[in-house]
N, C-alpha and C positions, 0 to 999 in steps of 0.2 A: 197402365193404371186402371184398375178394375172399377173403382167408384170415383166420380168426379169430386165429391166433397167428403171423402173418407179420410182416414188417417194415412199419412205418408210413412211407410215402414221400410222402403227400399231406396237405396241411393239412386238407382236408375229412374225411379219416379221423381225424385228431386231434380235430377238432370233434365228429365223430360219437361217438367214444369218450368224450370229456369230457362231452357231453350225457347219455350213458347213465350215466356214473358219478354225476353230480350228481342225476339222477333217482332212482337207487338210494339214494344217501345221504339224499335228502330223505324217503325212506320210513323210514329208520333213525333219523335225528336230527331232532328237532322244532326246526328253525332258528327258527321264529317265536316260540318260547317262550324262546329264549336272548337276553336283552337285554344282558348284560354277562358277559364271561369273559376269560380270558387263555390264550394259547397258549404252551406250553413244549415243548422238545425234550430228549430224553435218548437216550443211546446204550447199546447192550448188545452182548454178544458171543454169537454163535451158533456152536457148534462144528460143523464139517463133516468128514466122512470122504470120502475119494475125491477125484475131480477135478471137482467141480461148477463151473459157470461163475461167475466172480467171487470164488472162494476165494483168499485170500492168507494167507501165513504172517505173523502179527503178534501183537498182544497177545492172549493167551489165558490167563487166570489159572489155569484148572484143568489144562490140558494144554499146557505151554509148547512152542512150536515147531510146534504142530499148526495146520492150516488152519482159518480161521474167516471169518465175515462180521461186520461191525460196522455194523448198520443204525441209523439215527436213527428214533426214534419220537416222533410228535407227540401232545400231550395238550391237551384243553380242561379246565383244572383245576377250575373251579367246577362245570361240568356233569358232570364225570367221564366224558368220552368220549375214546376213543383215536381220533384222526383221522389215521391213517396208511394210505396205500395204496401 
């Protein structure tokens, strides 16, 4: 990969990044000790000021009409890990 924060145009770059992420996650989460769990998703609202990329006017319970992001967050419930990247 020629640039760290550039666009990913090649499959080998995606594989390189994916391998690196899994290697990093395997140091944080003991996958071998997790025998049973369930994955759930929840959404939240993150308020944004200015013109950040991806900001849309939408549901914002605190400041109606203001820009926000609405990310989905993944959880392993039994193990109590947030598994969102």
